[in-house]
N, C-alpha and C positions, 0 to 999 in steps of 0.2 A: 653363676651362681657363686663360684669360687671368690670372685671380686667381692660380692655383696657379704660373703660370710667373713671375708677378710677385713673388710671395712668395719662390720660389727665389731669384731675381735680388737681393732686398733682402738675403737670407741672404749671399750671396756678396760684394755691393758693400760691404757694411758689416760683412764678416768675422765675421758673427753676432751682432753687437751690436744689430743693428737700429736704430742711430742715424745716420739719413741727413744729419743736420746736423753731425756732428763734422767738426772742421777737418782738411783734406787739402794737406799740404804740396807735393804734386805736382799738384793741381788748381787752382793758383791763375790760371794764365796767361789764360783767357778773362775771368776776373773783372777783371784788371787790363786787358785789351783793352778790354772794355766801357766801363770808365772812361775810358780814352784816346779812344774813339770819342764819349762824350758831352761831351769836351773839344776835339772836332775834330781828333783826331790819330791817325796809325796806329802811331807808337813806342809803345812801354811802358818802364816801369822795368826796371833791369836784374835787380831780385829777381824779376821775373815769368817771366823766360826762362832767365837764367843761361848755362849750357853750351850752351844750343841757339840762342843769340842770333846773328842776322846784324847785323853792326855796320857802319853807313854814316854818315858825317859825323857820328861822335860818338853816334849814336842807336841803339836795340836794337830789333830787329824780330823776329817770328817768321815762319817760312813757313807756318804754319797759317793756313786761311782764316778769315774773320772771322764766318761763320754762329753757331757757337755763343757768341759774343761779342754778336752782334746781339739774341739770344734773351735775354741777359743784362740788355740794357738798362735795362728797369723796375727790375730790382733794384739794379743800379749807380745809378741816379736815386734810389732810395730808400735807398741808403746801406748796404746789405748789405756786411759786410766780405769781402773776398776768401778763398776757400778752402773755403766751406760749401756751394758750389751744385753742384759735380760729381755727387754721389752721385744728388741730386735730378733733375738733367737726364739723367743716364744712365739712371735709371729711366724716365723720361718716354719716351726713346728706345725703350726695350727694350718698353715697353706700346705705344707707336706702331707698332712693327714688328709685333706681335702682331695689333694690329686690322688695319692694312692687309693683312697675311696672309690674315686671314680675308675681308675685302671682294674680295681676289683671288680666294679660291677660290669665293666666292659666285659670282663673275662666270663663272669658268670652268665652275661646274656647270650654269649658265644657258645658255651658249652650246652645251656639249656636249650637253645634254639638249632643246635648242631649246624651253626654257620658262621664261619671264621670271620665274615664280613659284617655280621649282625651288631647293631649298635643299639645302646639303650635308648629308649625315648626321653623327652624332654620331662614328662612326668616322674620317669624313674630317677633320672639325674637330681632332679629338685628334691624329692622326697628323701633319697638316700643322703645325698649332701646335707640337706636340711637338718636330719635327724642326725647324722654322724658329726656336724659342726656345730651350729649353734643349737642344736637340741640335745646336745650331750654335755659330759663333764669336761670333755676336751675345750670347750667354750669356757665353762666355770672357772677354768684352771686360769682365764686371763683377768679373773676379779682382782688377783694381786700378783703382781710380777715379782715372785720371790723364789728362792732357791728350792723350797718344797715343791712349788707348783710346777717349776722348771723340769726338775728332776721327773714327775710323772709326764709331763708334756713331751720331753725328749724320749723317755721310755717307750709310751704308746705309740708315738709316730714311727720309731725304728722298728718297733714290734710288728707293726701292720706292715710295713715295707717288707720285712722278713716272711710274714704270713704270705703276702702276696707272691713272693718269689717261690716260696715253698709249694703254693698252690699251683703256679705255672710249671714248677718241676715235676709235679704230679701229671698234669695235662700234656705238656710238651716238653720232653727232657733235654736239658742241654746245660752244659758246666757252667754257664754265667748264673743259672737260676740257683743252684745249690750254694754255689760260692757267695752269691750276694745275699741269699738267706741266712748262711752262716754268718758272714760278716755284720748284717743288721741285726741278727739276733744277740751276737755277742755285745755289739754295741747298746742295744735295748737293754741287755742284762746289767751293763755297767752304766747305766743311767737310772734304771728301776728294775730290781731284780725281778719282781713278780710279773712285770710285762715281758721281760727276756726270757722267763721261764716259760711262758705261752709259746713265744716264737719259736725257742729252741725244742721244746716238746714237740711242737707241730712238724718241725724239720725232722726231728727224729721219727716220728710215726711215718712220715712220707717215706723217709729213707728204709724203714722196717717192712713198710708194704711193699716197696720196689724190691726188697731183698726177697721176700716170701713169693713176689711173683716172677723175679727174676729179671724184673725190667732194668735195661740198660740206662743208667742215671745220665748217659751223654745220648741217648736217643738212638744208640745201636742196636744189633739184633739181642733177643731175649737169651737170658742163662739157659742151659741144659742142665749142667751139674751144679751142686751146691758150693763148689769152689771156682766155678767160673769167674771170669773177670766183672761181668755186670754186678755179681752178688757181692764179691770183694768191694767194689767201689762203693755199692748202697751201704755195707757194712762200714766202710771207712766214714761215710759221711755221718751214720748214726752216731759213730764213736766220737766225731768232731763236734758233735752237737751235744754230748754229754761233757767234753771237755769244755766246751764253751761256758757251761752252767758251773763247772767245777773251777773255772777261772775266777770266780768271784772269790772263794776261799784262798786261791792262791794270792790275789792281791790283798785279801785281809792278812796274811800270814807276812807279806811284806810290810804293811804298817803297823800292825798289832804284835806280831810274833804268835799269833793263834789263827787257826782257820775259821774262828768265829766272825762273821762279817759285821758285826756291831757288838763288841765284848762289853756288856754294861759295867763290869769292874773297872773299866777304864773311862766311863762316861761321866762327865760332870753333871747331867741331869740325875743320874743314878748314884751319886754320891750319897745321897740322903739314904740312910739304912732302910728306913721304912718303905721308901718307894722301891728299893731294890727288892725288899723281902715280899713286898706284894704280890710281885710277878715271878717270884723264885729266881730272880737273875736270867730269865729267858724270854724270848720275843714270842714264841708260839706254845700254846697249849691245846690240847686237844678238847680240854673241857669248854674251851672257848667257843667251839664249833655251833652248838646251839645258839648262843647269844651272837655271834657274828651272823650267822645265816638269818636270824630273825632281823638284826640291825640293817642288813644290805638288802634283804629281798622281801621281808615280810611286815614290818611295823609300819603303822600309819602315821609316820612322824611327819604330818605337815597337814596345813589347815588353809580354809580361805578366810579373809577378812575383808569389809568393806572399805578398805583404804590402799593406797597404792602401796606395794605392787601386786596386791590382792591375795598372792600365793606366798606362804610363809613355811619356813621351816619350823618343826615343832608341832608335836599334835596335842589334842585337846584331852587326850586321856592318858593316864599314866603307863610308862612302858612295862613289859612283863621283867620279872626279877629272875636273874640265873645266879643262884647263891654259890655255885661252885666256880663260876668263870673268874679268871684271874685278869682283871682290867686295870690298865695304867690311865688311859685316856678315852673317854667317850665324848668326842666332839660332836658338833652338828652334823647329822647325816640323814637326808631324805632318800629312803630307799630307792633302787635302781627303777623298779617299776613305776614310780611315782615321778622321780625326777627325770627320767630319760623314757617317756612312754611310748613314743614313735620308734625309737630305736629297739627298746626291748621288744615291743610288739613284732618289729619285723624280724627281730632276731630269733623268736620263739614261734609265734603263730604263722608268721610269714614263711620261716623257714620249714614249718611242719607242712605247710601247703606244698612247697618246693620238693621235700621228702616224699610226699604222696604221689605227686603228679608227675615227676621229672627224675629219670632213673640217674641222669647225669648228675644230678645234685647229691645222691646219696652218700658216696664214698667222701667227697671232701668235705659235707657237713659232718660226718661220722668223725672223722679225723679233727675237724675243728673242735667239736664239742668235747672229744677224748683230750685234747690239748688244752683244753681251758680247766679240766679237773685239777691237775695239782696246784696251778696258780690260784683256782679259787678256793681251795683247802688252805692254803697258807694265808690267804687274805681273811678269811672267816675264823682262823685260828690265833690270829695276830693279838696283841694286847692291846692295841689301839684301834678305833674307828674314826673315820672322818671323810667329808664330803669329796675332798681330792682324791681319797684312795680309792673310790668307786671308778675312778679314770683307769685302774688296772684292768677293769672289767671291759674298755671300750675295744681294743683289740679283738678279742674274742666275739663281741656283740657285732661289730661292723663286720667281721669274716662271715659271720652267720648271716647276718642281715642282707647281704648281697645277693644270696639266693633267693630270699624271701622277695625282694624287689623285683629281680629278675622273673621269677614265677608269676608275681602278680602283674607284671607288664606284659606278661604271653597270656593271660586270661581274657577271653573274649566274652561276649554276651552282658546280659545285664548284671549278672551276678559277678563277673569280672569287675565291671564299673562301678558297683556298689562297694565292692572289697576296695578298690583303689581310692574311692572317696572317703571311705573309713579310715585306711591308714593315711590318707593326706590330713585329715582332721587331727589324728594322733601325733603325727609329725608336728603341724602347728602347734598344738599345745604342747608339745616336748619344747619348741622354740621358746614359747610365752614362758614355760615355766623355768627353763635355765637363765632366761633373760631376768626373771624376778629374783631367782637365786644369786644372781652376781650383784643385783642392785642391793638387795638384802644384805649379802656379804660385806658390800662396801660401805653400807650406810650404818650396819648395826653391829656385826659380831665378827668382823674379819680382824685377825690381830696385827697389831703394829700399823693399823691404817691411821694415815695422817689426819688431825682433826679438822683440817680444812675439807676433806674428802666427806666426812660425816656433817659438816655443816651444809654442804654443798648439796648433798643427796636428800636431806632433811627439807632444805628449802625448795628443793625440784619436786619433793613429794607432796609438800603443802600446795604449791602452785598446781600441781594435776589434780589432785583432791579437789581444790577450790574450783578448778575449771569444770569438772565433771560433776561435782556436788556442790554447787555453791550454797552459801547458808542462805537460809530463810530470810526474806526480809522483815 
């Protein structure tokens, strides 16, 4: 399943050419940033960031975190020219996401069956990896190999690895789990802040639970007093998680001279006074929460049409208006329940089944959902929406869905079989919908898309429509 999903991602990210090394003009930022890091600098050349630059003291900076650039350091040292690595790294993030999704599923299966040797069935693996991979925004990000999409892809993968380590720490305490959870959580935060916030919040909650219960983070004897070593260690883990989140502001200070991670007063896009005033110079507003919640979870912003790819972004009815919201960008966005029906159903209805039937699922599910709250609040309070931003929700959805899949996999009888069939259909529908969104993005509304891709996709659409619905003689 991982190989088949990776093949589908390669087709998308290379526009069907299978050339992962082709130059990509909107994927050069992290290559230049890696070169700057090797030279001991945080700024980049103007051509690396252009219209998205933050200009401070005549130097050009990006608001993007350095994690993807850090991963490129060996290539920068070897002299690999900019523009050739984005597709390769995005494929790596996608495969890493699938791998850790399987590890999470295996962990959940063992926990719910109370058998360390228990393994998920072929059905469980197929449904989870199909929903988490080709049926989610993780696959949609491959529609355009550019820095915006790579930031989300990198962040959600490291966040999911961190979540896996945190949940392993919860069930089988060992030093390596909390250290890996912290490291990957910080890397996630410095790729995509919202993804990292979920990961570090989950780690902090696990540390807090172990502190309350006196559980030894190294698997040793439980604490007796409030100042015993197990509780001191758990407290240290929690504080390090907080420090990991605050490191974003520390890096911002080194770049911008302020703890604001994206100070609009230095931003080229917000040099326009009207645009700056429209959002009061700030990224987040509580008055945006109703609008953001409606946009990500409620609005039926999609439609079916009798032409390939049949599923399209954009609803038939006008959206609700939120007069108080301070909006800078309202990009195309199909809400999560419609864009990822399989993953969303597994993370909600499936997780509810696990919660009601399996005691072992209750604590980790509670912590996962609590950890999602701060990240989701920031997402819906933000001044912009876009399809790629829904990728921030994928680590939470996958970490919740694993318990839903494991629970469904354990159900017997006719009811269990019917539920598995229903969730299988939703997973398949999710794959078809995400594939349609990838095609639509590349064919119609993706920014900076080469004209040759538009022509190719339009010709392909016409051939498919002509084959399936030939004109009457």
